[in-house]
C-alpha positions as CSV (number, residue, x, y, z in Angstrom):
1,M,146.8,78.0,85.6
2,N,143.5,78.7,86.2
3,P,142.3,80.6,89.2
4,P,140.1,78.5,92.1
5,V,136.2,78.4,91.4
6,A,134.6,78.8,95.0
7,P,132.3,75.9,95.1
8,E,128.7,76.4,95.5
9,S,126.5,76.4,98.7
10,S,123.1,75.6,99.2
11,S,121.5,78.4,98.9
12,G,122.5,77.7,95.1
13,T,124.9,81.2,95.8
14,R,128.2,80.7,95.2
15,L,131.0,80.1,98.1
16,H,133.8,83.1,97.9
17,A,136.7,81.8,95.9
18,S,138.9,83.9,99.1
19,R,139.6,81.8,102.4
20,T,140.5,85.0,103.8
21,V,136.7,87.2,101.9
22,R,135.2,84.2,103.4
23,W,136.7,84.5,107.6
24,L,136.1,88.5,106.3
25,L,132.3,87.3,105.7
26,W,131.3,84.9,108.5
27,T,132.3,87.7,111.1
28,A,130.8,90.0,109.2
29,G,127.7,87.6,109.5
30,T,128.3,86.8,112.8
31,V,127.6,89.8,114.7
32,S,125.1,91.1,112.4
33,L,123.7,87.9,113.9
34,V,124.3,89.4,117.4
35,L,122.4,92.6,117.1
36,G,119.6,91.9,115.6
37,L,119.3,88.9,118.6
38,I,120.5,92.2,120.7
39,G,117.1,93.5,118.8
40,V,114.8,91.7,119.7
41,V,115.2,92.9,123.1
42,L,116.0,96.6,122.9
43,P,114.2,98.8,121.4
44,G,114.9,101.4,118.7
45,L,118.3,98.7,117.4
46,P,116.1,97.0,113.5
47,T,116.1,92.8,113.4
48,T,115.9,92.2,110.5
49,P,118.0,94.4,107.9
50,F,120.9,92.5,110.5
51,I,119.1,89.4,110.5
52,L,118.9,89.5,106.7
53,L,122.9,91.5,106.3
54,S,123.9,88.1,108.2
55,A,121.9,85.4,105.7
56,A,123.4,87.2,102.9
57,C,127.1,86.9,104.7
58,Y,127.4,83.7,105.5
59,A,125.8,82.7,102.1
60,K,128.7,83.5,101.2
61,A,130.4,82.0,103.2
62,S,129.8,79.1,105.3
63,P,126.8,77.2,104.1
64,R,126.1,74.9,107.4
65,L,125.1,78.6,108.9
66,H,123.2,79.4,106.2
67,R,121.1,76.0,106.2
68,W,121.1,76.8,110.0
69,L,119.8,80.4,109.9
70,T,117.1,79.5,107.2
71,H,115.4,76.6,109.6
72,H,115.8,78.4,112.7
73,R,112.6,78.2,113.5
74,L,112.0,81.9,114.5
75,L,114.6,84.0,112.3
76,G,113.8,81.0,109.2
77,P,111.0,82.7,108.2
78,M,111.8,86.0,106.9
79,V,114.9,85.0,106.1
80,R,113.7,82.2,103.1
81,D,110.6,85.2,102.3
82,W,112.9,88.0,101.6
83,E,115.5,84.4,99.7
84,Q,112.3,83.8,97.8
85,H,110.3,87.3,96.5
86,R,113.7,90.2,97.6
87,N,110.8,92.6,99.0
88,L,107.9,93.7,102.0
89,T,104.5,93.1,102.0
90,R,103.1,97.1,102.9
91,R,101.8,95.6,105.9
92,T,105.5,95.3,106.3
93,K,106.5,97.9,105.2
94,T,104.6,99.6,107.4
95,V,104.7,98.1,110.6
96,A,108.4,98.3,110.3
97,Q,107.9,102.8,110.1
98,V,105.9,102.3,112.8
99,S,108.1,101.1,114.9
100,M,110.9,103.4,113.8
101,V,108.2,106.4,114.5
102,L,107.4,105.3,117.5
103,M,110.6,104.9,119.4
104,V,112.7,107.9,117.8
105,G,109.6,110.1,118.7
106,L,110.4,108.5,122.8
107,S,114.2,109.0,121.6
108,A,113.7,112.7,121.3
109,W,111.7,113.6,123.9
110,G,113.6,111.9,125.6
111,L,116.4,113.7,123.5
112,R,115.2,117.4,123.7
113,E,117.2,119.0,125.9
114,R,120.3,118.0,124.0
115,P,120.1,119.4,120.2
116,V,122.8,117.8,118.9
117,L,122.4,114.8,119.7
118,L,118.6,115.6,119.0
119,G,119.5,116.1,115.1
120,V,120.9,113.3,114.7
121,V,118.3,110.7,116.0
122,L,116.5,112.6,113.6
123,V,118.8,112.3,110.7
124,A,118.6,108.9,111.5
125,A,115.2,108.6,111.0
126,V,114.9,110.0,108.3
127,V,117.1,107.7,106.8
128,G,115.5,105.0,107.7
129,V,111.9,105.8,107.3
130,W,113.6,106.1,103.0
131,V,115.2,102.9,103.1
132,V,112.4,101.1,103.7
133,A,110.4,102.5,101.6
134,R,112.7,102.2,98.9
135,I,112.7,98.5,99.6
136,P,110.1,97.1,96.7
137,T,106.8,96.0,98.7
138,R,105.2,93.2,97.3
139,P,101.7,93.4,95.2
140,A,98.7,92.3,97.9
141,P,97.8,88.7,96.6
142,P,93.9,89.1,94.6
143,G,91.2,89.3,96.8
144,E,92.7,91.7,99.4
145,G,92.5,95.0,99.1
């Protein structure tokens, strides 16, 4: 007996063969999307990583939701850019890292009387800045310095 063959999604990736795994991916993608949307208005909660994670989950679980996300007026360009290049521009990385440092600075000021929480926030910030630094940087187009 042959194992089940997973259908192909519209993005060219194969949907996961297991219905249970597709359901778990759909759930993770939806939770990630909600967190990303909350991150738009809540300082300190990142938007981009959650949106990209939801796109990756939907690509393996739901072609309809993946297509919706990649064609969304506000979120689509970010997802399409990541799926096409798998890297970030220097400007995007700089904005992300500076935003993290500023928000952590504000949080650190508010937590200065709570050294354990301050330590957790500072460690998380270092990890966040390091993760963004490790993402490949897209070369600047010719003529841009």
